C-alpha positions in Angstrom: 0.0 0.0 0.0 1.0 3.6 -0.5 0.1 4.7 3.1 3.2 3.2 4.7 5.7 5.1 2.6 3.7 8.3 3.0 3.6 7.8 6.7 7.4 7.3 6.8 7.9 10.5 4.9 5.6 12.5 7.2 7.3 11.1 10.3 10.7 11.9 8.8 9.6 15.5 8.1 8.1 16.0 11.5 11.2 14.6 13.2 13.5 16.9 11.2 11.3 19.9 12.1 11.2 19.0 15.7 15.0 18.6 15.8 15.5 21.9 14.0 13.1 23.7 16.4 14.3 27.2 17.1 18.0 26.4 17.0 18.2 25.7 20.7 19.5 22.3 21.8 16.6 19.9 22.7 17.9 19.4 26.2 18.4 23.0 27.0 16.1 24.2 29.8 15.3 27.7 31.0 17.8 28.9 33.6 15.3 28.5 36.5 14.8 24.8 35.6 18.4 23.8 35.1 18.9 22.4 38.6 15.4 20.8 38.8 15.4 17.1 38.6 13.9 13.9 39.8 15.8 11.2 41.6 13.5 8.1 41.9 14.2 5.7 44.7 12.1 2.6 43.8 11.2 0.6 46.9 12.2 3.3 49.3 9.9 3.9 52.3 9.1 7.1 54.1 10.9 7.4 57.4 7.9 7.3 59.6 10.0 7.8 62.8 11.7 11.0 61.4 10.5 14.0 63.6 9.0 17.0 61.8 7.2 20.1 63.2 3.9 21.3 62.0 2.8 24.9 61.4 2.1 25.3 65.1 5.6 24.1 66.0 4.4 20.8 67.4 7.0 18.1 66.9 6.0 14.5 66.1 7.1 11.5 64.0 6.1 11.7 60.3 4.0 8.6 60.8 1.6 10.6 63.1 0.3 12.6 60.1 0.0 9.5 57.9 -2.4 7.6 60.2 -6.1 7.0 59.6 -6.8 8.3 56.1 -5.2 8.6 52.7 -2.6 11.3 52.3 -1.7 13.7 49.5 2.0 14.4 49.9 3.7 17.4 48.4 7.4 17.9 48.8 8.3 21.6 48.5 10.2 24.3 50.3 8.5 27.4 51.6 11.0 30.0 50.4 10.9 28.7 46.9 10.8 31.5 44.3 8.9 29.6 41.6 8.2 25.9 41.2 7.1 25.0 44.7 4.5 27.8 44.7 3.3 26.5 41.3 3.1 23.0 42.8 1.0 24.2 45.7 -1.2 26.3 43.5 -1.8 23.3 41.2 -2.6 21.1 44.2 -5.1 23.6 45.6 -6.7 24.0 42.2 -6.9 20.2 41.7 -8.5 19.7 45.1 -11.2 22.3 44.8 -13.6 20.3 42.6 -13.1 17.1 44.7 -16.1 16.4 46.9 -14.0 14.8 49.6 -12.8 17.0 52.4 -9.3 17.4 53.9 -9.4 16.4 57.5 -12.4 14.2 57.1 -11.7 12.0 54.1 -8.0 12.6 53.5 -5.0 14.5 54.7 -2.8 16.9 52.8 0.8 17.2 53.8 3.2 19.8 52.4 6.6 18.8 53.7 9.5 21.2 53.3 12.8 19.8 52.2 14.7 23.0 53.3 16.0 22.7 56.9 16.0 26.6 57.1 12.2 26.6 56.9 10.5 26.7 60.3 7.0 26.8 61.8 6.6 30.6 60.9 7.1 29.9 57.2 4.9 26.9 57.4 2.1 28.9 59.1 2.3 31.6 56.4 2.2 29.0 53.6 -0.7 27.2 55.2 -2.7 30.4 55.7 -2.2 31.3 52.0 -3.1 27.8 50.8 -6.2 27.5 53.0 -7.4 30.9 51.9 -6.9 30.0 48.2 -8.6 26.7 48.7 -11.6 28.4 50.3 -13.4 25.6 52.1 -14.3 25.9 55.7 -12.7 23.3 58.0 -9.9 22.4 55.5 -7.2 23.7 57.9 -7.7 20.7 60.2 -6.6 18.3 57.5 -3.9 20.3 55.8 -0.5 20.4 57.5 2.7 22.1 56.6 5.7 20.3 58.0 9.3 21.3 58.6 12.3 19.3 59.8 16.0 19.5 60.6 18.6 18.4 58.0 18.7 14.8 59.3 15.0 14.3 59.2 14.8 15.7 55.7 17.8 13.7 54.4 16.1 10.5 55.5 
């Protein structure tokens, strides 16, 4: 049939166009994203005994916040100039149409991976997220955690 050769030509043209692009290398990322990456750890488990502090400054093992209901976990840092805020905004936007309620049906945890973050920063981020989310009672099921370097490393 004639479709196979035609499809091959179209694919070759598209591949050449995609490669040519705007002249920038395909792996070049904007400056803000150059140090962003993902390091998967298949089979790794959360350190449930690692101690973190919530937005009120209360210290407890991570496992305490993971008991009883499903958890939406967001790893961010509270002083992040760009991506972490976008992640939190997207999470809030994604949860708005969901009929289930944080604190009743599930828990949301935003865990900072910056040991310089403390309860004050966590409180400010929680306040902003809860206001943006706009549902009464959500604060009881949405926690912002900070930890020391060792807890975060684990």
